[in-house]
C-alpha positions in Angstrom: -99.0 80.0 -38.0 -99.3 81.1 -34.5 -97.8 84.4 -33.4 -97.8 86.7 -30.4 -98.3 90.4 -30.7 -96.4 92.6 -28.3 -97.4 96.3 -28.2 -94.6 98.7 -27.3 -94.3 102.5 -27.3 -91.2 104.1 -28.7 -89.3 106.9 -27.0 -91.1 109.3 -29.2 -94.6 108.0 -28.2 -95.2 106.0 -31.4 -97.1 102.8 -30.9 -95.4 99.7 -32.4 -96.5 96.1 -32.6 -93.9 93.4 -32.6 -94.8 89.9 -33.8 -92.9 86.9 -32.4 -93.2 83.1 -32.5 -92.2 83.0 -28.8 -95.6 82.3 -27.4 -94.7 81.4 -23.7 -95.3 84.7 -21.8 -93.5 83.4 -18.7 -90.4 82.2 -20.4 -90.3 85.3 -22.7 -91.7 88.4 -21.0 -92.8 91.2 -23.4 -90.3 93.7 -22.0 -87.4 91.4 -22.6 -88.5 90.7 -26.2 -88.9 94.5 -26.8 -85.4 95.1 -25.4 -83.9 92.3 -27.5 -85.6 93.9 -30.6 -84.0 97.3 -29.8 -80.6 95.6 -29.3 -81.0 93.7 -32.6 -81.4 97.0 -34.5 -78.3 98.4 -33.0 -76.5 95.3 -34.3 -78.2 95.9 -37.7 -76.8 99.4 -37.7 -73.3 97.9 -37.2 -73.9 95.7 -40.2 -74.9 98.8 -42.2 -71.7 100.5 -41.2 -69.7 97.5 -42.3 -71.4 97.2 -45.7 -71.8 100.9 -46.6 -68.9 102.7 -45.0 -66.2 100.1 -45.0 -67.0 98.2 -48.2 -68.1 101.2 -50.1 -71.5 99.8 -50.9 -70.0 97.0 -53.0 -72.6 94.3 -53.8 -70.1 91.4 -53.9 -66.8 90.5 -52.5 -63.9 90.6 -54.8 -62.5 87.2 -54.0 -63.1 84.2 -56.3 -62.7 81.1 -54.2 -64.4 80.1 -51.0 -61.1 80.3 -49.1 -60.3 83.8 -50.3 -63.9 84.9 -49.6 -63.5 83.7 -46.0 -60.2 85.5 -45.8 -61.8 88.8 -47.2 -64.7 88.6 -44.7 -62.3 87.9 -41.9 -60.1 90.9 -42.8 -63.2 93.1 -43.0 -64.4 92.0 -39.6 -60.9 92.4 -38.2 -60.7 96.0 -39.5 -64.2 96.8 -38.2 -63.2 95.6 -34.7 -59.9 97.5 -34.8 -61.8 100.7 -35.6 -64.3 100.0 -32.8 -61.4 99.2 -30.4 -59.7 102.4 -31.2 -63.0 104.3 -30.7 -63.4 102.6 -27.3 -59.9 103.6 -26.3 -60.5 107.2 -27.4 -63.8 107.4 -25.6 -62.2 106.1 -22.4 -59.5 108.7 -22.6 -62.0 111.5 -23.2 -64.4 110.2 -20.6 -67.5 109.5 -22.8 -69.3 106.4 -24.1 -67.9 104.9 -27.3 -71.4 105.4 -28.9 -70.8 109.2 -28.5 -68.3 108.9 -31.4 -69.2 108.6 -35.0 -68.1 105.3 -36.6 -68.0 106.9 -40.1 -65.8 109.8 -38.9 -63.5 107.6 -37.0 -63.2 105.3 -40.0 -62.3 108.2 -42.4 -59.8 109.6 -39.9 -58.2 106.2 -39.3 -57.9 105.5 -43.0 -56.3 108.8 -43.6 -53.8 108.5 -40.8 -53.0 104.9 -41.4 -52.2 105.7 -45.0 -49.6 108.2 -43.7 -48.3 105.8 -41.1 -47.3 103.3 -43.8 -44.8 105.8 -45.2 -43.8 107.5 -41.9 -40.7 106.8 -40.0 -41.2 104.7 -36.9 -40.2 107.5 -34.6 -43.3 109.6 -35.6 -45.9 106.9 -34.9 -46.6 107.7 -31.2 -47.1 111.4 -32.0 -49.3 110.7 -35.0 -51.4 108.2 -32.9 -51.8 110.8 -30.1 -52.8 113.5 -32.6 -55.4 111.1 -34.2 -56.9 110.3 -30.8 -57.1 114.0 -29.8 -58.8 114.9 -33.1 -61.4 112.1 -32.8 -62.0 112.9 -29.1 -63.0 116.4 -30.1 -65.6 115.1 -32.6 -68.4 113.9 -30.3 -71.8 113.3 -31.7 -74.5 115.8 -30.6 -76.5 114.6 -27.6 -79.9 114.8 -29.4 -78.9 111.8 -31.5 -78.9 109.5 -28.5 -82.6 108.9 -28.6 -82.8 108.3 -32.3 -84.4 105.1 -33.7 -84.0 103.3 -37.0 -87.5 102.5 -38.2 -87.9 99.1 -39.7 -89.2 99.7 -43.1 -88.5 98.3 -46.5 -87.0 101.0 -48.7 -87.6 101.1 -52.4 -84.6 100.2 -54.4 -83.5 102.8 -57.0 -84.3 101.9 -60.5 -81.6 100.7 -62.8 -83.1 102.6 -65.7 -83.9 106.3 -65.9 -87.5 107.2 -65.8 -88.8 109.1 -68.9 -92.0 110.9 -68.7 -94.0 111.4 -71.8 -96.3 114.4 -71.9 -99.5 114.1 -73.7 -100.0 116.4 -76.7 -103.0 118.7 -76.4 
């Protein structure tokens, strides 16, 4: 196999080496590949939010047929985009970037409020939505999080069985 090594330096000064099969340096400049790598990990973070926060760390979908699996995945993606759309609207109203809001916090607030909206009278919906947006707009992420990175490491899976330690008799 042929690979190209691209050396980058993170915001924190840590040296990283990226391997790629894109060998043509003119068609694929190193800076562009490094930028795409960073963007990819932001997308991976979104997948993690989808799997862990929205699906509650479930390993499988509940549906039993291919058609209902597609429907369940479609519904999950639709809900994810609705949360992100609401976050973008709140951020616009507050005058900040949508990434300055926490997806997890927004998801929990929206779930709570939407559960009340289902049993509320239609006349209270505008006031509840306004209150929800005001609350979420007040919960901005701290600025120091902006430069964080998600290191690409394989984490050890937790054991399915408890570990028992045997002490030797002296």
